C-alpha positions as CSV (number, residue, x, y, z in Angstrom):
1,M,-37.4,32.8,73.3
2,P,-35.9,34.7,76.2
3,A,-33.7,37.7,76.3
4,K,-30.3,37.3,77.9
5,I,-28.2,39.5,80.1
6,N,-24.5,39.0,80.9
7,L,-23.7,38.7,84.5
8,Q,-20.0,38.7,83.5
9,L,-18.5,39.5,80.1
10,A,-14.7,39.2,80.0
11,V,-13.3,40.2,76.6
12,G,-9.9,39.0,75.4
13,P,-7.7,40.4,72.7
14,L,-8.8,40.8,69.1
15,R,-8.2,37.5,67.2
16,G,-6.9,37.1,63.6
17,D,-10.4,36.2,62.4
18,G,-11.9,39.5,63.7
19,Y,-13.5,38.0,66.8
20,H,-12.6,38.2,70.4
21,D,-12.3,35.3,72.8
22,I,-14.7,35.9,75.6
23,V,-15.8,34.4,78.9
24,S,-19.4,35.2,79.7
25,V,-22.0,34.2,82.3
26,F,-25.2,34.3,80.4
27,H,-28.5,34.6,82.2
28,A,-31.9,34.1,80.5
29,V,-34.7,36.4,81.8
30,S,-38.5,36.6,81.4
31,L,-38.7,39.0,78.4
32,F,-39.8,37.0,75.4
33,D,-40.1,37.2,71.6
34,E,-42.5,34.8,69.9
35,V,-42.0,33.1,66.5
36,T,-44.5,31.3,64.5
37,V,-43.9,29.2,61.3
38,R,-46.5,27.9,58.9
39,Y,-46.4,26.5,55.4
40,A,-47.1,29.0,52.7
41,D,-46.8,29.3,48.9
42,R,-43.7,31.4,49.2
43,L,-41.4,32.8,51.9
44,G,-42.8,35.7,53.9
45,V,-41.9,37.4,57.2
46,A,-44.2,39.5,59.3
47,V,-42.7,41.4,62.3
48,S,-44.8,43.2,64.9
49,G,-44.2,44.7,68.3
50,E,-41.1,46.4,69.9
51,G,-38.9,47.9,67.2
52,A,-40.5,46.0,64.4
53,E,-39.6,48.7,61.9
54,S,-35.9,48.0,62.5
55,V,-36.1,44.3,61.9
56,P,-35.2,43.1,58.4
57,A,-38.1,41.3,56.7
58,G,-36.1,39.5,54.0
59,Q,-33.1,37.2,53.7
60,A,-31.2,39.3,56.2
61,N,-33.6,38.3,59.0
62,L,-31.9,35.9,61.4
63,A,-35.1,33.8,61.7
64,V,-35.1,33.4,58.0
65,R,-31.5,32.5,57.9
66,A,-32.0,30.0,60.7
67,A,-34.8,28.3,58.8
68,A,-32.6,28.1,55.7
69,A,-29.7,26.7,57.7
70,L,-31.8,24.0,59.3
71,A,-33.3,23.1,55.9
72,K,-29.8,22.8,54.4
73,A,-28.5,20.7,57.3
74,T,-31.4,18.2,57.0
75,G,-31.7,18.0,53.2
76,L,-34.9,20.0,53.1
77,R,-33.7,23.0,51.1
78,G,-37.0,23.5,49.4
79,Q,-38.9,23.8,52.7
80,A,-37.3,27.1,53.7
81,A,-38.8,28.8,50.6
82,R,-42.3,27.8,51.6
83,L,-42.6,29.4,55.0
84,R,-44.7,32.1,56.6
85,I,-42.6,33.4,59.6
86,G,-44.3,35.6,62.2
87,I,-42.2,37.4,64.8
88,R,-43.8,39.2,67.7
89,K,-41.1,41.2,69.4
90,R,-40.9,42.3,73.0
91,I,-37.1,42.3,73.1
92,P,-35.7,45.6,71.8
93,V,-33.5,45.6,68.7
94,A,-29.7,46.3,69.2
95,A,-30.1,46.4,72.9
96,G,-27.5,43.9,74.2
97,L,-30.2,41.4,75.0
98,A,-29.7,39.0,72.0
99,G,-33.1,39.6,70.5
100,G,-32.1,38.6,67.0
101,S,-30.4,35.5,68.3
102,A,-33.6,34.6,70.3
103,D,-35.6,34.9,67.1
104,A,-33.2,32.6,65.3
105,A,-33.4,30.1,68.1
106,G,-37.2,30.2,68.0
107,A,-37.2,29.6,64.2
108,L,-34.9,26.6,64.7
109,V,-37.2,25.1,67.4
110,A,-40.3,25.8,65.4
111,C,-39.1,24.5,62.1
112,N,-37.6,21.4,63.7
113,E,-41.2,20.7,64.9
114,L,-43.0,21.7,61.7
115,W,-40.7,19.6,59.5
116,G,-40.4,16.7,61.9
117,T,-36.6,16.7,61.6
118,G,-36.1,15.5,65.2
119,L,-32.8,17.2,65.9
120,T,-31.7,17.5,69.5
121,Q,-31.1,20.8,71.2
122,A,-27.3,20.2,70.9
123,A,-27.6,19.6,67.2
124,L,-29.8,22.8,66.8
125,G,-27.1,24.6,68.8
126,E,-24.4,23.6,66.4
127,I,-26.5,25.0,63.5
128,G,-27.2,28.1,65.6
129,A,-23.5,28.8,66.2
130,T,-23.1,29.3,62.5
131,L,-25.7,32.1,62.7
132,G,-24.5,34.0,65.7
133,S,-22.5,33.6,68.9
134,D,-25.6,34.0,71.2
135,V,-27.9,31.6,69.4
136,P,-26.8,28.4,71.2
137,F,-27.5,30.1,74.6
138,S,-30.9,31.3,73.4
139,L,-31.7,27.6,72.8
140,L,-30.3,26.5,76.1
141,G,-31.5,29.2,78.5
142,G,-31.0,29.2,82.2
143,T,-27.6,30.4,83.4
144,A,-24.5,29.2,81.6
145,V,-20.8,30.0,81.1
146,G,-19.9,30.6,77.5
147,I,-16.3,30.6,76.1
148,G,-14.8,31.0,72.7
149,R,-17.1,33.4,70.9
150,G,-19.6,32.5,73.6
151,E,-21.0,29.5,71.7
152,Q,-19.3,26.9,73.8
153,L,-21.6,26.5,76.8
154,T,-21.6,24.8,80.2
155,R,-24.6,25.1,82.5
156,A,-24.0,26.9,85.7
157,L,-25.3,25.9,89.1
158,V,-27.6,28.7,90.3
159,T,-29.7,28.8,93.4
160,G,-33.0,30.7,93.5
161,N,-34.7,33.2,91.3
162,Y,-33.3,36.7,90.7
163,H,-35.3,39.9,90.1
164,W,-34.1,42.5,87.6
165,V,-35.1,45.8,86.2
166,L,-34.1,46.5,82.6
167,A,-33.8,50.1,81.4
168,F,-33.8,50.4,77.6
169,G,-31.5,53.0,76.0
170,V,-32.9,55.8,73.8
171,S,-31.3,54.3,70.7
172,G,-29.6,51.0,69.9
173,L,-25.9,50.1,69.7
174,A,-24.4,47.8,67.1
175,T,-22.3,45.1,68.6
176,P,-19.4,45.5,66.2
177,D,-19.3,49.2,67.0
178,V,-19.0,48.5,70.7
179,Y,-16.2,45.9,70.2
180,A,-14.3,48.4,68.0
181,A,-14.7,51.1,70.6
182,C,-13.4,48.6,73.2
183,D,-10.3,48.0,71.1
184,R,-9.7,51.7,70.6
185,L,-10.0,52.4,74.3
186,R,-7.5,49.7,75.1
187,A,-5.1,50.9,72.5
188,A,-5.3,54.4,73.9
189,R,-4.9,53.6,77.6
190,P,-2.1,55.3,79.5
191,G,1.2,53.5,79.6
192,R,0.5,51.4,76.5
193,T,3.4,51.5,74.0
194,E,2.8,52.0,70.3
195,D,4.3,48.6,69.4
196,A,2.1,46.8,72.0
197,G,0.0,44.2,70.3
198,A,-2.9,41.9,71.4
199,D,-0.5,40.1,73.7
200,D,-0.8,42.8,76.3
201,V,-4.5,42.2,76.7
202,P,-5.0,39.4,79.2
203,A,-7.0,36.3,78.3
204,P,-10.5,36.3,79.6
205,A,-11.1,34.4,82.9
206,L,-14.2,33.3,84.7
207,S,-15.0,35.0,88.0
208,T,-15.0,32.2,90.6
209,E,-16.4,34.7,93.1
210,L,-19.4,35.4,91.0
211,M,-20.1,31.7,90.5
212,A,-19.9,31.1,94.2
213,A,-22.3,33.9,94.8
214,L,-24.8,32.5,92.3
215,R,-24.6,29.1,94.0
216,S,-25.4,30.9,97.3
217,G,-28.7,32.3,96.0
218,D,-28.0,35.6,97.7
219,P,-28.6,38.6,95.4
220,A,-26.7,40.9,97.7
221,A,-23.6,38.8,97.1
222,V,-24.2,38.6,93.4
223,G,-24.8,42.4,92.8
224,P,-21.3,43.8,93.5
225,L,-19.7,41.0,91.3
226,L,-21.5,41.9,88.0
227,S,-18.9,42.9,85.4
228,N,-18.7,43.8,81.7
229,D,-15.5,44.6,79.9
230,L,-17.6,46.2,77.1
231,Q,-19.2,48.7,79.5
232,P,-16.6,51.5,79.1
233,A,-17.0,51.3,75.4
234,A,-20.8,51.4,75.5
235,L,-20.6,54.4,77.9
236,S,-18.2,56.2,75.5
237,L,-20.7,55.8,72.7
238,Q,-23.8,56.6,74.8
239,P,-22.8,58.8,77.8
240,L,-26.4,59.0,79.0
241,L,-25.9,55.4,80.2
242,R,-23.8,56.7,83.1
243,R,-26.8,58.6,84.4
244,A,-28.9,55.5,84.1
245,L,-26.5,53.4,86.0
246,A,-26.2,56.1,88.7
247,A,-30.0,56.3,89.0
248,G,-30.3,52.6,89.5
249,K,-27.7,52.6,92.3
250,E,-29.4,55.7,93.9
251,H,-32.7,53.9,94.0
252,G,-31.4,50.8,95.7
253,A,-30.1,48.4,93.0
254,L,-27.8,45.7,94.5
255,G,-25.9,45.7,91.2
256,A,-25.9,47.8,88.0
257,I,-24.4,46.8,84.7
258,V,-24.7,47.4,80.9
259,S,-25.9,44.2,79.4
260,G,-23.6,42.8,76.7
261,S,-22.8,45.5,74.1
262,G,-25.6,47.7,75.5
263,P,-27.3,50.0,75.7
264,T,-29.7,48.2,78.0
265,C,-28.8,48.6,81.7
266,A,-29.6,45.7,84.0
267,F,-30.3,46.3,87.7
268,L,-30.4,43.6,90.3
269,A,-33.0,43.9,93.1
270,G,-33.4,42.1,96.3
271,G,-36.9,40.7,95.5
272,A,-40.0,41.4,93.5
273,Q,-41.2,44.3,95.7
274,E,-37.8,45.9,95.6
275,A,-37.7,45.5,91.8
276,S,-41.1,47.3,91.5
277,E,-39.8,50.2,93.6
278,L,-36.6,50.3,91.7
279,A,-38.5,50.4,88.4
280,V,-40.5,53.4,89.6
281,G,-37.4,55.2,90.7
282,I,-35.6,54.7,87.4
283,T,-38.6,55.7,85.4
284,G,-38.9,58.9,87.3
285,A,-35.3,59.7,86.7
286,G,-35.9,60.1,83.0
287,V,-32.7,58.4,82.0
288,C,-34.0,55.8,79.6
289,R,-36.7,55.1,77.0
290,A,-38.6,52.4,78.9
291,V,-38.3,50.1,81.9
292,V,-39.4,46.5,82.5
293,Q,-39.3,44.1,85.4
294,V,-38.1,40.6,84.7
295,S,-36.8,37.5,86.6
296,G,-34.4,34.7,85.8
297,P,-33.2,32.3,85.1
298,V,-35.8,31.0,82.7
299,P,-35.7,28.2,80.1
300,G,-34.5,28.7,76.5
301,A,-36.5,28.6,73.3
302,S,-39.3,26.1,73.5
303,L,-42.7,25.2,72.0
304,I,-45.8,26.5,73.6
305,S,-49.3,25.0,73.4
306,D,-50.7,26.9,70.4
307,G,-47.7,25.9,68.2
308,M,-45.6,29.0,68.7
309,A,-42.0,28.8,69.7
310,N,-41.3,30.8,72.8
């Protein structure tokens, strides 16, 4: 299951149900978690790898919830209590990369195979949307435009392969905290009256310029068009991210952006060699916990030869 970055994230006003309408250009990149599922006498979860100690191992685990949701939807309620779920993490926790959603998507794909339920990707996506807004994209992969909460997806036409450097923040950021900070910053902006409501926040809109650049396959055209309405909120909660973004630009990034709710910063490079040089420069700047090189777009959650969902 791949990590995702947001090439665009436009956030609308707060809705009555506590969510925000968004328009997002999701992009799946080559940083993967792995999920395995096996029959067992009782439910068990084993998590290893990046940030394993921060991942719930019980009913709060998104992979466990995904298995339970699939079992309920297919009339196999008892099966979810007889699973051994293994999660090998490479995607950091609370990093703006949809690692938990990726694990949920992996569990859906793996259990669909294990139980022989035969659901299509679209049907799995409908179940996934009840678990989290990013789960349907984790199943789909590639590059896609998401609207609503992000769960309503349309594949995007993208030419070529893009090379990225991801810089992981020193600590995680909870998505609800970042959205709340976004709302506070909007409420406090100069010129906004006390009686102004959600109506003064414009509806989110897709960047047609970004979509045209992605179709061109030219990273130099894509880089300046990366945008994220949550970035000011993430920077307010973790000011060190400003230094990380500046370091990436200083070392030749064509574009620099906080991914999703952060704190991961994504830097677009002109090619593989440029990405390698950029990774060295950002590492040397000492502005993040770790750096990885990835490329995209890549497919969504899928089975691999030894039976693990990737």
